[in-house]
C-alpha positions in Angstrom: -66.3 21.5 29.0 -63.6 22.9 26.7 -64.9 24.1 23.3 -63.5 21.8 20.5 -61.9 24.9 18.8 -59.6 25.3 21.8 -58.3 21.8 21.6 -56.3 22.6 18.5 -54.4 25.6 17.0 -54.1 26.6 13.4 -50.7 26.8 11.7 -51.2 30.6 11.3 -52.1 31.1 15.0 -49.2 29.0 16.2 -46.7 30.8 13.9 -48.0 34.2 15.0 -47.9 33.5 18.8 -44.5 31.8 18.4 -43.2 34.9 16.5 -44.4 37.2 19.3 -42.7 34.9 21.9 -39.5 35.1 19.9 -39.7 38.9 19.3 -40.4 39.5 23.0 -38.2 37.0 24.8 -36.0 35.4 22.2 -37.6 32.0 22.9 -37.8 29.7 19.8 -40.6 27.2 19.5 -40.5 24.4 16.9 -43.7 23.1 15.4 -43.8 20.0 17.6 -44.5 22.4 20.5 -48.1 23.0 19.2 -49.6 20.7 21.8 -47.7 22.4 24.6 -48.9 25.8 23.4 -52.5 24.6 23.4 -52.2 23.1 26.8 -50.6 26.1 28.5 -52.8 28.8 26.9 -56.2 27.2 26.7 -57.4 28.3 30.2 -56.3 31.8 29.3 -58.5 31.8 26.2 -61.4 30.5 28.3 -60.9 33.3 30.8 -60.9 35.9 28.0 -64.0 34.2 26.4 -62.2 33.8 23.1 -63.3 31.0 20.8 -60.0 30.3 19.0 -56.3 30.7 19.1 -56.6 32.9 16.0 -58.8 35.2 18.0 -56.2 35.2 20.8 -53.4 36.1 18.3 -55.5 39.1 17.2 -56.0 40.0 20.8 -52.3 39.9 21.5 -51.5 42.1 18.5 -53.7 44.9 19.9 -50.7 45.8 22.0 -51.9 45.0 25.5 -48.5 44.6 27.3 -50.1 43.0 30.4 -51.6 40.3 28.2 -48.3 39.7 26.5 -46.7 39.2 30.0 -49.5 36.7 30.8 -48.6 34.8 27.7 -44.9 34.9 28.5 -45.6 33.6 32.0 -47.7 30.7 30.7 -45.2 29.8 28.0 -42.1 29.9 30.0 -40.6 26.6 31.0 -39.8 26.6 34.7 -38.5 23.1 35.7 -36.2 23.5 38.7 -35.3 22.0 42.0 -32.9 22.5 44.9 -29.2 21.5 44.1 -30.0 20.8 40.5 -26.8 19.9 38.5 -25.0 19.5 41.8 -21.5 19.6 40.3 -21.8 23.3 39.7 -22.3 24.0 43.4 -18.9 22.2 44.1 -17.4 24.8 41.7 -19.2 27.6 43.5 -18.0 26.4 46.9 -14.4 26.3 45.7 -14.7 29.8 44.2 -16.2 31.3 47.4 -13.5 29.7 49.6 -10.8 31.2 47.4 -11.6 34.6 48.9 -13.7 34.2 52.0 -13.3 37.8 53.2 -14.5 39.6 50.1 -18.2 40.5 49.4 -19.4 38.2 46.6 -22.0 39.5 44.2 -23.9 36.7 42.4 -26.5 36.8 39.7 -29.0 34.0 39.1 -30.1 35.1 35.6 -32.8 32.4 35.1 -34.5 32.6 38.6 -37.6 30.5 37.9 -39.4 29.9 41.2 -36.3 30.5 43.3 -34.9 27.1 44.1 -31.5 27.8 42.4 -31.1 31.2 44.0 -31.8 29.7 47.5 -29.5 26.8 46.9 -26.7 29.3 46.1 -27.8 31.3 49.2 -27.5 28.4 51.6 -24.0 27.6 50.2 -22.9 31.2 50.4 -24.3 31.6 53.9 -22.5 28.5 55.0 -19.1 29.5 53.6 -19.2 33.2 54.0 -21.7 34.0 56.7 -24.0 37.0 56.8 -23.1 40.3 55.0 -20.4 38.8 52.8 -22.6 38.0 49.8 -25.6 39.2 47.9 -27.6 37.7 45.1 -29.8 39.2 42.4 -32.3 36.8 40.8 -34.0 37.7 37.5 -36.6 36.0 35.4 -38.9 37.0 32.5 -42.0 35.5 34.3 -43.7 37.8 36.8 -45.4 34.7 38.2 -42.1 33.0 38.9 -40.5 36.1 40.4 -43.4 36.4 42.8 -43.0 32.8 43.9 -39.3 33.3 44.5 -40.0 36.5 46.5 -42.4 34.5 48.7 -39.9 31.7 49.2 -42.4 29.3 50.6 -42.0 25.7 49.4 -43.7 22.4 50.2 -41.9 20.3 52.7 -41.6 17.5 50.1 -38.9 19.5 48.5 -36.7 19.3 51.6 -35.5 15.9 50.5 -33.3 17.6 47.9 -31.6 19.7 50.5 -28.7 18.2 52.6 -29.5 17.5 56.2 -27.0 20.1 57.6 -28.6 22.8 55.5 -32.1 21.8 56.4 -31.2 22.1 60.1 -29.3 25.4 59.9 -31.0 27.3 57.1 -34.6 26.1 56.7 -37.6 27.0 58.8 -40.7 24.8 58.9 -44.1 26.5 58.8 -46.9 26.1 61.3 -50.6 26.9 61.4 -51.7 27.9 57.9 -48.1 27.3 56.7 -48.0 23.8 58.1 -46.5 21.5 55.5 -44.3 24.3 54.0 -40.9 25.7 54.7 -38.9 28.8 54.1 -35.4 30.1 54.8 -33.8 32.0 57.6 -34.0 35.9 57.4 -30.2 36.2 56.8 -30.6 34.3 53.5 -33.9 35.8 52.4 -32.7 39.4 53.0 -29.6 38.8 50.8 -31.6 37.7 47.8 -33.2 40.4 45.5 -35.7 38.9 43.0 -36.5 41.1 39.9 -38.4 40.9 36.6 -36.0 41.1 33.7 -35.9 40.1 30.0 -32.4 38.9 29.1 -33.0 39.8 25.4 -33.5 43.5 26.2 -30.9 46.0 27.5 -29.7 45.0 31.0 -29.6 48.0 33.2 -29.4 48.7 37.0 -27.5 45.6 38.0 -23.9 44.4 38.3 -21.1 44.1 38.4 -21.1 40.4 39.5 -18.4 38.0 40.5 -20.4 34.9 39.5 -23.3 34.5 37.1 -25.6 31.4 36.8 -27.5 31.3 33.5 -28.5 27.7 33.5 -31.0 25.9 31.3 -32.3 28.9 29.5 -29.9 29.4 26.6 -31.2 26.2 25.0 -34.4 28.1 24.2 -32.4 30.7 22.1 -31.1 30.5 18.6 -27.4 31.0 18.1 -27.7 34.8 17.3 -29.9 35.5 20.3 -27.6 33.5 22.6 -24.6 35.4 21.5 -26.5 38.7 21.9 -27.5 37.8 25.5 -24.0 36.8 26.5 -22.5 40.0 24.9 -24.9 42.1 27.0 -24.0 40.2 30.1 -20.2 40.3 29.9 -19.9 44.0 30.8 -21.8 43.1 34.1 -19.2 40.5 35.1 -16.1 41.4 37.0 -12.8 40.5 35.4 -12.0 37.0 36.4 -15.6 36.3 37.2 -17.4 33.0 36.5 -20.3 32.3 34.3 -22.1 29.0 34.7 -24.5 27.5 32.1 -26.5 24.3 32.1 -24.8 21.0 31.5 -26.4 20.7 28.0 -25.4 24.2 27.1 -22.1 25.6 25.6 -20.6 29.0 25.1 -17.9 27.7 22.9 -17.1 30.3 20.2 -19.5 32.9 21.6 -16.8 35.2 23.0 -13.0 35.2 23.0 -13.2 36.6 26.5 -14.6 33.4 27.9 -12.1 30.8 29.0 -13.4 27.3 29.7 -12.7 26.1 33.3 -14.6 22.9 32.8 -17.7 22.0 30.7 -20.5 24.6 31.3 -18.2 26.7 33.5 -16.4 29.7 32.0 -14.1 32.5 33.4 -14.4 36.0 32.0 -10.8 37.0 31.0 -10.3 40.1 28.8 -7.6 39.8 26.2 -4.9 41.3 28.4 -5.4 38.5 30.9 -5.6 35.6 28.4 -1.8 35.3 28.0 -1.4 34.5 31.7 -3.9 31.6 31.7 
């Protein structure tokens, strides 16, 4: 039975943990997220044998980086599925078909558990074939990155994948993996999943022709969003695309981003803007 003290959180504890979340990952939590915080962190407090969220805040402030990562993993929102916001994949297909002989480098900047990255992978494999594309997927949650690396999903998720792709790119499991599926080696080997915090310096990746950063910017305030995009732009090739979630906008964030359609932008430095 959960101790009564772990069914609620004090204003001070919520504010302190939310401040650490913002300082570490740029994620803002409003006060109406108190119940969510309690629900997501309560089991962790029980594991640590802590009797209150105030005690957990003190524990976090001791500077244990591993515990801070645990907290980030638990507080990160990771709703995703294959072919989510399908209109974007029509844009992606059109872009890839414009130069089918080049090697396309793609960045999935909010990887979650991998569904978006493997959706892109199936599409790229279909249009370009092997060796003509590669994808880097990054996420702040080590738990999600590990799930994406494993790339093993329940068969119930196949219903979101078109039949042609299911037939050509998905492999059903057997034995202990019965009821699950994964992807063909050509797709899995082209996808590199990494732990990365978008609010910190971005090193060791790029340049990219296409960047998907969908459904994560909504958790940042305006300043943090602008800082993240400013860090990303040097990693995007001239003329490259950046794709956000349908509910997100980069309007006014950078003069170098030209709107192709809502939530799709092309990186065009000033010397190229005149030709648009």
